[in-house]
C-alpha positions in Angstrom: 0.0 0.0 0.0 1.3 3.5 -0.9 1.2 5.8 2.0 0.0 9.3 1.2 1.6 11.8 3.6 -0.5 14.9 4.1 0.5 18.1 6.2 -2.1 20.2 7.8 -0.9 23.7 8.5 -2.9 24.9 11.5 -5.5 23.1 13.5 -8.0 25.7 14.4 -11.5 25.2 13.2 -10.5 25.0 9.5 -7.7 22.2 10.2 -10.3 20.6 12.5 -12.8 20.1 9.7 -10.2 19.0 7.3 -8.9 16.6 9.8 -12.5 15.3 10.3 -12.9 14.8 6.6 -9.8 12.8 6.2 -10.8 10.6 9.0 -14.2 9.9 7.5 -12.7 9.2 4.2 -12.3 5.3 4.9 -8.8 5.6 3.6 -6.2 4.0 5.7 -3.2 4.6 3.7 -2.8 8.1 5.1 -0.1 9.8 7.2 -1.3 13.1 8.6 0.9 15.3 10.3 -0.6 18.4 12.0 1.6 21.7 12.6 0.2 24.2 15.2 2.1 27.2 16.5 0.2 27.0 20.0 -0.3 24.1 22.2 -4.0 23.7 21.5 -6.0 21.9 19.1 -9.3 23.0 17.6 -9.7 26.4 19.2 -8.0 28.4 16.8 -7.8 32.4 17.1 -11.5 33.1 17.6 -12.1 30.8 20.6 -8.8 31.0 22.5 -6.9 33.8 24.3 -5.8 35.0 21.0 -9.2 36.2 20.2 -11.5 36.2 23.2 -11.9 36.9 26.9 -14.4 35.7 29.4 -17.0 38.3 28.2 -17.0 37.1 24.5 -19.5 35.0 23.2 -20.1 33.1 19.9 -22.3 34.5 17.2 -23.7 31.1 16.5 -25.7 28.7 18.7 -25.5 24.9 19.0 -27.9 24.0 16.4 -26.0 26.3 13.9 -22.7 24.3 14.5 -21.9 21.9 11.5 -21.8 18.1 12.8 -18.8 17.1 14.7 -18.3 14.0 16.8 -20.4 15.2 19.9 -23.3 17.5 20.0 -22.8 20.6 22.0 -25.7 20.0 24.2 -24.7 16.5 24.9 -21.1 17.7 25.6 -22.3 20.3 28.1 -23.9 17.5 30.2 -20.4 16.0 30.8 -18.9 19.3 32.1 -18.1 19.6 35.7 -20.0 21.6 38.2 -17.0 24.0 38.7 -16.7 24.6 34.8 -20.4 25.1 34.7 -20.2 27.7 37.6 -17.3 29.4 36.0 -19.1 30.1 32.7 -22.5 30.6 34.4 -24.2 27.8 32.5 -26.9 25.7 34.0 -27.3 22.0 32.6 -31.0 22.2 33.0 -31.6 25.5 31.3 -29.0 25.1 28.5 -30.5 24.6 25.1 -29.1 24.5 21.5 -30.6 27.8 20.4 -28.4 30.0 22.7 -25.0 31.5 22.0 -22.2 30.3 24.0 -19.0 31.8 25.9 -16.1 31.6 23.3 -13.4 30.2 25.7 -15.9 27.2 26.6 -16.5 26.8 22.8 -12.8 26.5 22.3 -12.8 23.8 24.9 -15.6 21.8 23.2 -13.8 22.2 19.7 -10.5 21.0 21.5 -12.5 17.9 22.8 -13.6 17.1 19.4 -10.4 17.2 17.8 -9.1 14.7 20.5 -12.1 12.5 19.6 -11.1 12.5 16.1 -7.5 11.6 16.9 -8.9 8.6 18.8 -11.0 7.8 15.7 -8.0 8.1 13.2 -6.0 5.8 15.5 -8.7 3.2 15.6 -9.2 3.4 11.8 -5.3 2.9 11.3 -4.5 6.4 10.2 -1.0 7.4 11.4 -1.2 11.0 12.9 1.7 13.0 14.1 1.4 16.4 16.1 3.7 19.2 15.9 2.6 21.7 18.6 4.3 24.8 19.6 5.7 24.8 16.1 5.8 27.6 13.4 5.9 26.7 9.7 8.5 29.0 8.2 8.0 27.9 4.6 6.1 25.7 2.2 8.7 24.6 -0.6 6.9 23.2 -3.6 9.2 20.7 -5.5 7.2 19.8 -8.6 10.2 17.7 -10.2 9.9 15.4 -7.2 6.2 15.6 -6.8 6.4 16.5 -3.2 6.1 19.5 -0.9 8.6 20.5 1.9 7.4 22.0 5.1 10.3 23.9 6.8 9.8 24.6 10.5 11.2 27.0 13.2 12.7 23.9 14.5 14.9 23.4 11.4 13.0 20.6 10.4 12.5 19.9 6.4 9.7 17.3 6.2 8.5 15.9 2.8 4.7 15.5 2.1 2.7 14.6 -1.0 0.3 17.4 -0.1 0.1 20.4 2.3 -3.1 22.0 3.2 -2.8 25.5 4.7 -5.3 26.3 7.3 -3.6 28.9 9.3 -6.5 31.2 9.9 -6.5 34.7 10.9 -3.6 37.1 10.6 -3.6 40.8 11.9 -0.6 42.5 10.6 1.1 45.1 13.0 1.9 48.6 11.4 1.9 51.1 14.1 1.0 49.2 17.4 3.7 49.0 19.8 5.3 52.1 18.1 2.8 54.8 18.7 1.4 54.8 22.2 -2.5 54.3 22.4 -2.7 53.1 18.7 -4.0 49.4 18.2 -4.0 47.7 14.8 -6.6 45.4 16.0 -8.3 44.5 19.1 -6.9 41.1 19.4 -5.8 39.6 21.6 -8.5 41.5 23.6 -6.6 41.1 26.7 -4.4 44.0 25.6 -7.5 46.2 25.9 -7.8 45.5 29.6 -6.8 48.9 30.7 -8.2 52.0 32.4 -9.1 55.0 30.0 -10.4 58.0 31.6 -11.0 59.5 28.1 -12.7 59.1 24.8 -11.6 56.2 22.6 -11.9 55.9 18.9 -13.1 52.7 17.6 -12.8 52.2 13.8 -15.8 50.1 12.6 -19.0 49.0 14.1 -19.0 45.2 13.4 -18.8 42.3 15.7 -15.0 43.0 16.0 -15.9 46.5 17.3 -18.3 44.9 19.7 -15.5 42.7 21.0 -13.4 45.6 21.9 -16.4 47.5 23.4 -17.2 44.6 25.7 -13.7 44.3 27.0 -12.9 48.0 27.3 -16.3 48.7 29.1 -15.4 46.0 31.7 -12.2 47.6 32.9 -13.7 51.0 33.0 -17.1 50.4 34.8 -19.6 47.6 35.7 -22.6 46.0 34.1 -25.3 45.0 36.4 -29.1 43.8 36.2 -31.4 46.4 37.3 -35.3 46.4 37.4 -37.2 44.3 35.1 -34.1 42.3 34.4 -32.7 45.3 32.5 -28.9 45.5 31.8 -27.3 48.7 33.0 -23.8 50.2 33.2 -22.1 52.4 35.8 -18.6 54.1 35.2 -15.8 53.5 37.6 -14.8 56.4 39.9 -11.5 56.8 38.0 -13.1 56.6 34.6 -15.7 59.4 34.7 -14.6 60.7 31.3 -14.5 57.1 29.7 -16.3 57.1 26.4 -16.5 54.7 23.3 -17.0 56.4 20.1 -17.7 54.0 17.0 -16.8 55.3 13.6 -19.0 53.6 10.8 -19.0 54.3 7.3 -22.8 54.4 7.0 -23.5 55.1 10.7 -25.1 51.6 11.0 -24.7 48.7 13.6 -25.0 45.1 12.4 -28.3 43.2 12.6 -29.4 41.1 15.7 -29.7 37.5 15.8 -33.1 35.9 15.1 -34.4 32.4 14.6 -33.3 30.6 11.6 -35.4 28.3 9.8 -32.4 26.6 8.3 -29.7 26.9 10.9 -27.0 25.7 8.3 -28.0 28.1 5.6 -28.3 25.3 3.0 -31.7 26.4 1.4 -32.7 25.9 -2.2 -30.4 28.7 -3.2 -27.4 26.6 -3.6 -25.8 26.6 -7.1 -24.8 23.3 -8.5 -21.7 22.9 -10.7 -24.0 22.1 -13.7 -26.1 25.3 -13.1 -22.9 27.6 -12.8 -21.3 25.9 -15.8 -24.7 26.1 -18.0 -24.9 29.9 -16.9 -21.2 30.4 -17.9 -21.8 29.0 -21.3 -24.3 31.8 -21.9 -22.4 34.6 -20.6 -19.0 34.4 -22.3 -17.6 32.2 -19.5 -18.7 34.3 -16.7 -21.5 33.5 -14.0 -24.0 36.3 -13.9 -24.5 38.1 -10.7 -28.0 39.0 -12.0 -28.9 35.2 -12.6 -28.0 34.6 -9.0 -29.9 37.5 -7.7 -33.0 36.4 -9.8 -32.7 32.8 -8.0 -32.6 34.8 -4.6 -35.8 36.6 -5.4 -37.6 33.4 -6.7 -36.9 31.8 -3.2 -39.6 34.1 -1.8 -42.3 33.1 -4.0 -43.7 30.3 -1.8 -42.1 31.3 1.5 -42.9 35.0 1.6 -45.3 35.8 -1.2 -45.8 39.5 0.2 -42.3 40.4 0.1 -41.9 38.5 -3.3 -44.5 40.9 -4.7 -42.6 43.9 -3.4 -39.2 42.9 -5.0 -40.1 40.7 -8.0 -39.5 43.5 -10.5 -36.4 45.2 -8.7 -32.8 45.0 -10.2 -30.2 44.4 -7.7 -29.2 48.0 -7.3 -32.9 49.0 -6.5 -33.2 46.1 -4.0 -30.2 47.0 -2.1 -31.3 50.7 -2.1 -34.7 49.9 -0.7 -33.2 47.6 2.0 -30.6 50.1 3.1 -33.2 52.9 3.0 -35.1 51.1 5.7 -31.9 51.3 7.9 -30.4 54.4 7.0 -33.5 56.5 7.7 -33.5 55.3 11.4 -31.2 56.6 14.1 -28.8 53.5 14.8 -29.7 53.2 18.4 -33.4 53.2 17.6 -32.9 50.7 15.0 -31.0 48.6 17.2 -33.9 48.5 19.7 -36.4 47.8 16.9 -34.3 44.9 15.6 -33.8 43.4 19.2 -37.8 43.5 19.6 -38.0 41.8 16.2 -35.5 39.2 17.0 -37.0 38.5 20.4 -40.3 37.8 18.8 -38.7 35.7 16.1 -36.9 33.6 18.6 -39.9 33.3 20.9 -42.2 32.3 18.0 -39.4 30.1 16.2 -40.3 32.0 13.2 -37.6 33.6 10.9 -37.2 37.1 9.6 -37.1 35.4 6.3 -35.6 38.0 4.0 -32.6 38.4 6.3 -32.1 34.6 6.4 -32.3 34.4 2.8 -29.8 37.1 2.3 -27.4 35.1 4.5 -28.1 32.0 2.2 -27.2 34.3 -0.7 -23.9 35.3 0.7 -23.1 31.7 1.4 -24.2 30.7 -2.1 -22.2 33.3 -3.9 -19.0 32.6 -1.9 -17.7 29.7 -3.8 -18.7 30.9 -7.2 -17.8 34.5 -6.8 -14.4 33.8 -8.8 -16.5 33.1 -11.9 -18.1 36.7 -11.8 -16.7 39.1 -14.4 -14.8 42.0 -13.1 -17.8 44.3 -13.7 -20.0 42.0 -11.4 -17.2 41.7 -8.9 -17.3 45.6 -8.6 -21.1 45.5 -8.4 -21.0 42.8 -5.5 -18.4 44.8 -3.6 -19.8 48.3 -4.0 -23.6 47.5 -3.9 -24.5 44.1 -2.3 -21.6 43.4 0.1 -22.2 46.7 2.3 -25.9 45.3 2.8 -24.8 41.8 3.6 -22.2 42.9 5.8 -24.5 44.7 8.2 -27.5 42.6 8.0 -26.2 39.1 8.6 -23.5 39.9 11.1 -25.9 38.8 13.8 -25.3 40.4 17.1 -26.1 38.1 20.0 -28.9 39.3 22.3 -26.7 39.8 25.4 -24.4 42.0 23.5 -27.3 44.2 22.4 -28.4 44.7 25.9 -24.7 45.7 26.9 -24.6 48.1 23.9 -27.9 49.7 25.0 -26.8 49.8 28.7 -23.8 51.6 27.5 -25.6 54.1 25.3 -28.2 54.8 28.2 -25.2 55.6 30.3 -23.8 58.0 28.0 -20.7 56.0 27.3 -21.3 54.9 23.6 -21.8 56.9 20.6 -22.0 55.9 16.8 -21.1 58.4 14.2 -21.1 58.1 10.3 -17.8 59.2 8.7 -18.5 58.1 5.0 -16.2 56.4 2.5 -13.7 59.0 2.4 -12.6 59.3 6.0 -9.0 58.3 7.1 -7.1 57.8 10.2 -3.7 59.5 10.8 -1.5 58.1 13.6 -0.6 60.6 16.1 3.1 61.9 16.4 2.8 61.6 20.3 0.3 58.9 20.6 -3.2 57.9 19.6 -4.6 59.1 16.2 -6.6 61.8 14.6 -9.9 60.8 12.8 -10.6 62.9 9.6 -14.2 62.7 8.2 -17.0 64.8 7.0 -20.1 64.8 9.1 -23.7 64.5 8.0 -23.8 68.4 7.7 -20.9 68.2 5.1 -18.5 69.7 7.5 -15.0 68.6 7.6 -13.9 67.2 11.0 -10.6 66.3 12.5 -10.7 64.8 15.9 -7.6 63.7 18.1 -8.2 60.5 20.3 -5.6 59.5 22.8 -6.5 55.9 22.1 -7.6 54.6 18.7 -8.5 50.8 18.0 -8.9 49.6 14.4 -11.8 47.1 14.5 -12.5 46.8 10.7 -12.2 43.0 10.9 -9.7 40.7 9.3 -8.1 42.5 6.6 -7.8 41.1 3.0 -4.2 40.5 2.6 -2.2 40.6 -0.7 -0.3 38.0 -2.5 3.0 39.6 -1.4 1.7 39.2 2.4 1.8 35.4 2.0 4.2 34.1 4.9 5.7 31.2 2.6 8.1 33.3 0.5 9.1 30.3 -1.7 5.6 30.2 -2.8 6.0 33.5 -4.1 9.6 33.3 -5.3 9.1 30.2 -7.3 5.7 31.4 -8.7 3.7 28.6 -7.7 1.0 31.1 -6.5 -0.1 34.1 -8.3 -1.9 37.5 -7.4 -5.8 37.1 -7.7 -7.5 38.7 -10.7 -10.7 38.8 -12.3 -11.2 39.3 -16.1 -13.4 42.1 -17.4 -16.0 41.1 -19.8 -16.0 44.4 -21.8 -12.8 46.5 -22.3 -14.8 49.7 -22.4 -15.9 48.9 -18.9 -12.3 48.5 -17.7 -11.3 51.7 -19.6 -14.0 53.7 -17.7 -12.7 52.2 -14.4 -9.0 53.4 -15.2 -10.4 57.0 -16.0 -12.1 56.9 -12.8 -8.8 56.3 -11.2 -9.3 52.7 -10.2 -5.4 51.5 -9.6 -6.6 47.9 -9.4 -7.5 47.7 -13.2 -4.7 46.7 -15.5 -4.2 45.4 -19.0 -2.4 42.2 -19.4 0.0 41.3 -22.3 -2.6 39.4 -24.1 -4.9 42.5 -24.5 -7.5 41.5 -21.7 -8.2 43.7 -18.9 -8.3 42.5 -15.3 -9.4 43.6 -12.0 -6.8 43.0 -9.1 -8.4 41.5 -6.0 -7.1 40.4 -2.7 -5.1 37.5 -2.1 -3.9 34.7 -4.3 -5.6 32.9 -7.0 -7.2 29.5 -6.2 -9.5 27.2 -8.1 -12.9 25.6 -6.9 -11.1 23.0 -4.9 -8.8 25.6 -3.1 -5.7 24.5 -5.1 -3.2 27.3 -5.6 -2.9 28.5 -9.1 0.1 29.8 -10.8 0.2 32.7 -13.5 -0.2 30.3 -16.3 -3.5 29.2 -14.8 -2.2 25.7 -13.8 -3.6 24.5 -10.5 -1.0 23.0 -8.2 -1.6 19.3 -7.3 0.3 19.5 -4.0 -0.7 22.7 -2.2 -4.4 23.7 -1.1 -5.2 26.7 1.0 -8.3 27.8 3.0 -6.5 30.4 5.4 -8.9 33.2 5.2 -6.8 36.3 4.9 -5.2 35.1 1.6 -8.2 33.8 -0.3 -10.6 36.9 0.3 -10.6 38.1 -3.3 -12.3 34.9 -4.5 -14.3 34.1 -1.5 -15.8 37.4 -0.2 -18.0 35.6 2.5 -15.2 33.4 4.1 -15.8 33.5 7.9 -17.4 31.1 10.1 -17.8 27.4 10.9 -20.0 26.8 7.8 -17.2 28.1 5.7 -14.9 25.7 7.2 -17.0 22.8 6.7 -18.0 23.7 3.2 -14.5 24.5 2.0 -12.8 21.3 3.5 -15.4 19.2 1.5 -14.1 20.9 -1.7 -10.4 20.4 -0.7 -10.9 16.7 0.3 -12.8 16.1 -3.0 -10.2 17.8 -5.0 -7.6 15.8 -3.1 -9.0 12.6 -3.6 -10.0 13.2 -7.3 -6.1 13.8 -7.9 -5.4 10.4 -6.5 -8.0 8.9 -8.6 -6.5 10.4 -11.8 -3.0 9.2 -10.8 
């Protein structure tokens, strides 16, 4: 039997689902080696000290988690009373529809990884762990048909395939150099300080809410008052403490509600046959309008009244209508309204259907987005993604209650800064926020403390940490072709620096990250997919996968990678 050696780089949630797929493959001729820079399995950045503190909760509930070995609700029953008390969880009251402390969820994922290790052993799969090990380089050797993993222990290990699952990466630019300037809120423990002044937070996403929760707890106290209402009081030495969220459109994310389909796998899914058929009709491109029409048709039976409202709308008109509903309402008032709507949805176990289907649309488009034309990619980025990003972020109810408590205490503000705003690092610390307010007046406000909470940045091809993959050109910068040269020229005239003309006369739009195919294989400049190297590390594939976060992504992407991996083996 020929043994296939597979390296998994990173064993957070992405590596967990890859490993799960391999253990379920019924193949016993595998030798799997897992490389992890920390000493933990499964938790990754979001569910460990790298991405959470005690106050942080998941934005998914137990019933929304892709299947692992043990159901979350069953695992909770095995916990000691000491652990339950530590996280304020009652076995009797716990149910699968509630969000979960992120630290505790990390423990759950670690348990699942260990169970998978036992399963692999019993199946005859050889597994070797390299914990506390950083991978320095991934060296592809096509002439020998193998790939070498170089580690910080000076090891050079040969494999048939490498699957890069290294997760989040938060580049440092000014943090540690400029006092009071934070390039990200992670790890959140660095925000555990007193601040008797106003703090600028860039963004108003779930990432920003993570920062808010930590900063608030170190400058005051939350308590439950009359009618079980959450309240906040500032500490005596933080009387001038204030948090100011700077949002491009002045909006907060939507609030969690009951999902009819907890795994977002409704009938919108595009089969490979459908995608290929549509591409044949459209010069090789998948039409964004075709996908949007499928989205609208999904309401015909489930929400006929909503379908009548939108059935004749083009994409742009639909987004304008949905955004107008939000933009015409003051953000905190909208948050209260959506909280009430979500409470009703959860109590009645009835979805806010259009929001759920918007999440399904985002999930559906993710894997096919690389097949859009550059024209449709620009529409997706400028028109649809802003709506998706604020509606389907799904703030947990407990976090909403804390935001409202902070607002009522005069501690929290949210302001709209528009698309042209920018931040200037301060010479003596902090940063100055430059923007135009809603009265079209230019503002320049200096803050002693500034935290960039815009989320995981989409990194470029040059940011890939494995330099031989760049130097040997086994990877290439991600780009998307224009269908019409006139559209490309128009973008160039508008000053779009990401549009360029290739040697063969075609125009392209440069997008973030590296080029990959549908099975997440890295692709070189000649368009040839690498048979040895796969990647699902989110910072480096965002150009081709605009909605790439969460456990659902990890599960779906892992299925495509394993399918591609074993397809290659069949061909050989």
